[in-house]
C-alpha positions in Angstrom: 46.8 110.8 129.5 43.9 111.8 127.3 44.1 114.1 124.3 41.2 115.5 122.2 42.1 117.2 119.0 39.5 119.2 117.0 40.1 120.2 113.5 38.2 121.4 110.4 37.3 124.9 111.4 37.8 127.9 109.2 36.2 130.9 107.5 33.1 130.3 105.4 30.4 132.4 103.8 26.9 132.2 105.1 25.1 129.2 103.6 28.3 127.3 103.3 29.4 124.1 105.0 32.2 122.8 107.2 33.1 119.4 108.6 34.7 119.3 112.1 36.5 116.3 113.5 37.4 115.4 117.0 40.0 112.6 117.6 40.5 111.1 121.0 43.6 109.4 122.1 44.8 108.0 125.4 45.2 105.0 127.5 42.2 105.5 129.8 39.6 102.7 129.6 36.1 103.7 128.7 36.9 107.0 127.1 33.9 108.2 125.1 33.4 111.4 123.0 30.0 112.5 124.0 29.3 115.6 121.9 30.1 119.1 120.7 29.8 122.5 122.4 30.5 126.0 121.1 31.4 129.3 122.6 31.1 132.7 121.0 33.1 135.7 122.3 31.4 137.1 125.4 29.0 134.2 125.7 28.8 131.1 127.7 29.7 127.7 126.2 26.6 126.1 124.9 25.7 122.6 124.0 25.4 121.8 120.3 24.9 118.0 120.0 25.2 114.8 122.0 26.1 111.5 120.4 25.9 108.1 122.0 28.5 105.3 121.5 26.0 103.7 119.1 25.6 106.9 117.1 22.2 108.2 118.3 22.1 112.0 118.4 20.3 114.8 120.0 20.6 118.4 118.7 20.1 121.8 120.1 17.2 123.6 118.4 19.5 126.2 116.9 21.3 123.6 114.8 18.6 121.0 114.2 18.2 120.2 110.6 21.5 121.8 109.6 24.2 120.0 111.6 24.8 116.2 111.6 27.0 114.4 114.1 28.5 111.0 113.4 31.2 108.8 114.7 33.8 106.2 113.7 34.5 104.3 116.8 37.4 102.4 115.2 39.1 105.7 114.7 38.0 107.2 118.0 36.7 110.1 116.0 33.5 112.1 116.1 32.5 114.4 113.2 30.2 117.4 112.9 28.9 118.2 109.5 27.6 121.7 109.5 25.5 122.9 106.5 23.6 126.1 105.8 25.9 127.9 108.2 24.7 131.2 109.6 26.7 134.2 111.0 25.4 133.2 114.5 27.1 129.8 114.2 30.5 131.6 114.5 32.2 130.3 117.6 35.0 128.1 118.9 33.8 124.5 118.7 34.8 122.0 121.4 34.3 118.3 121.8 33.7 116.7 125.1 34.7 113.3 126.3 34.3 111.4 129.5 35.9 108.5 131.1 34.0 107.5 134.2 33.7 110.7 136.4 36.4 112.6 134.5 35.6 115.1 131.8 38.0 116.1 129.0 37.8 119.0 126.5 39.8 119.6 123.4 41.5 122.9 122.6 38.7 124.0 120.2 38.5 124.8 116.5 37.4 128.2 115.3 34.4 128.6 112.9 33.8 132.0 111.4 30.8 132.6 109.2 30.8 135.8 107.2 27.4 137.3 106.4 
Protein backbone atom coordinates (compact mmCIF):
# COMPACT_ATOMS: atom_id res chain seq x y z
CA UNK A 1 0.00 0.00 0.00
CA UNK A 2 1.26 3.48 -0.90
CA UNK A 3 0.54 6.67 0.96
CA UNK A 4 1.47 10.20 -0.05
CA UNK A 5 1.01 12.93 2.51
CA UNK A 6 1.32 16.60 1.60
CA UNK A 7 1.67 19.30 4.22
CA UNK A 8 2.73 22.90 4.62
CA UNK A 9 -0.15 24.70 2.99
CA UNK A 10 -1.91 27.65 4.56
CA UNK A 11 -2.98 31.24 4.22
CA UNK A 12 -0.32 33.75 3.24
CA UNK A 13 -0.28 37.31 1.96
CA UNK A 14 0.80 38.05 -1.58
CA UNK A 15 4.57 38.24 -1.73
CA UNK A 16 4.96 35.73 1.05
CA UNK A 17 6.42 32.24 1.11
CA UNK A 18 5.39 28.71 1.97
CA UNK A 19 7.21 25.39 1.93
CA UNK A 20 5.26 22.29 1.02
CA UNK A 21 6.34 18.74 1.81
CA UNK A 22 5.29 15.43 0.29
CA UNK A 23 6.22 12.26 2.12
CA UNK A 24 5.84 8.88 0.49
CA UNK A 25 5.48 5.63 2.34
CA UNK A 26 4.75 2.12 1.22
CA UNK A 27 6.24 -1.23 0.42
CA UNK A 28 6.13 -0.97 -3.36
CA UNK A 29 9.52 -1.20 -5.00
CA UNK A 30 10.56 1.65 -7.23
CA UNK A 31 8.13 4.22 -5.85
CA UNK A 32 9.25 7.67 -6.95
CA UNK A 33 7.73 11.08 -6.27
CA UNK A 34 7.79 12.78 -9.66
CA UNK A 35 6.45 16.26 -9.03
CA UNK A 36 3.77 18.69 -7.98
CA UNK A 37 0.47 19.69 -9.50
CA UNK A 38 -2.18 22.16 -8.42
CA UNK A 39 -5.88 22.65 -8.90
CA UNK A 40 -7.83 25.83 -8.33
CA UNK A 41 -11.63 25.79 -7.89
CA UNK A 42 -13.38 25.38 -11.22
CA UNK A 43 -10.15 24.68 -13.07
CA UNK A 44 -8.36 21.57 -14.25
CA UNK A 45 -5.40 20.19 -12.37
CA UNK A 46 -2.21 21.67 -13.80
CA UNK A 47 1.40 20.63 -13.69
CA UNK A 48 3.72 22.78 -11.56
CA UNK A 49 7.10 21.05 -11.47
CA UNK A 50 8.76 17.74 -12.26
CA UNK A 51 11.73 16.44 -10.33
CA UNK A 52 13.91 13.46 -11.20
CA UNK A 53 15.30 11.00 -8.66
CA UNK A 54 18.60 12.86 -8.99
CA UNK A 55 16.97 16.19 -8.26
CA UNK A 56 16.86 17.74 -11.73
CA UNK A 57 13.82 19.97 -12.10
CA UNK A 58 11.58 21.41 -14.76
CA UNK A 59 9.06 24.15 -13.97
CA UNK A 60 5.89 25.50 -15.46
CA UNK A 61 6.38 29.00 -16.82
CA UNK A 62 3.90 30.40 -14.31
CA UNK A 63 6.12 29.48 -11.36
CA UNK A 64 9.60 29.58 -12.87
CA UNK A 65 11.95 31.72 -10.82
CA UNK A 66 9.64 31.73 -7.80
CA UNK A 67 9.22 28.05 -6.88
CA UNK A 68 11.99 25.58 -6.11
CA UNK A 69 11.55 21.83 -5.80
CA UNK A 70 14.02 19.64 -3.96
CA UNK A 71 14.13 16.15 -2.52
CA UNK A 72 15.57 14.10 0.27
CA UNK A 73 15.58 10.54 -0.98
CA UNK A 74 16.64 9.18 2.41
CA UNK A 75 13.38 10.56 3.82
CA UNK A 76 11.26 9.75 0.74
CA UNK A 77 10.31 13.41 0.73
CA UNK A 78 9.97 16.07 -1.93
CA UNK A 79 9.69 19.74 -1.05
CA UNK A 80 8.30 22.74 -2.85
CA UNK A 81 9.59 26.12 -1.71
CA UNK A 82 7.23 28.80 -2.95
CA UNK A 83 8.37 32.42 -2.84
CA UNK A 84 6.84 35.66 -4.09
CA UNK A 85 3.42 34.06 -3.96
CA UNK A 86 0.64 35.57 -6.01
CA UNK A 87 -3.12 35.40 -5.64
CA UNK A 88 -3.25 33.19 -8.72
CA UNK A 89 -1.09 30.60 -6.95
CA UNK A 90 -4.06 29.83 -4.70
CA UNK A 91 -4.98 26.18 -5.20
CA UNK A 92 -4.86 22.74 -3.71
CA UNK A 93 -1.37 21.35 -4.29
CA UNK A 94 -0.86 17.65 -4.93
CA UNK A 95 2.21 15.51 -5.30
CA UNK A 96 2.39 12.68 -7.82
CA UNK A 97 4.28 9.44 -7.45
CA UNK A 98 4.70 6.46 -9.72
CA UNK A 99 5.75 2.88 -9.26
CA UNK A 100 6.01 1.23 -12.65
CA UNK A 101 2.70 1.75 -14.45
CA UNK A 102 0.82 2.83 -11.32
CA UNK A 103 0.19 6.45 -10.41
CA UNK A 104 -0.45 7.72 -6.90
CA UNK A 105 -1.74 11.06 -5.64
CA UNK A 106 -1.77 12.57 -2.19
CA UNK A 107 -4.81 14.16 -0.61
CA UNK A 108 -3.56 17.67 -1.33
CA UNK A 109 -2.69 20.68 0.78
CA UNK A 110 -4.49 23.99 0.35
CA UNK A 111 -2.59 27.18 -0.41
CA UNK A 112 -4.47 30.44 -0.22
CA UNK A 113 -2.78 33.71 -1.13
CA UNK A 114 -4.56 36.88 -0.12
CA UNK A 115 -4.09 39.88 -2.37
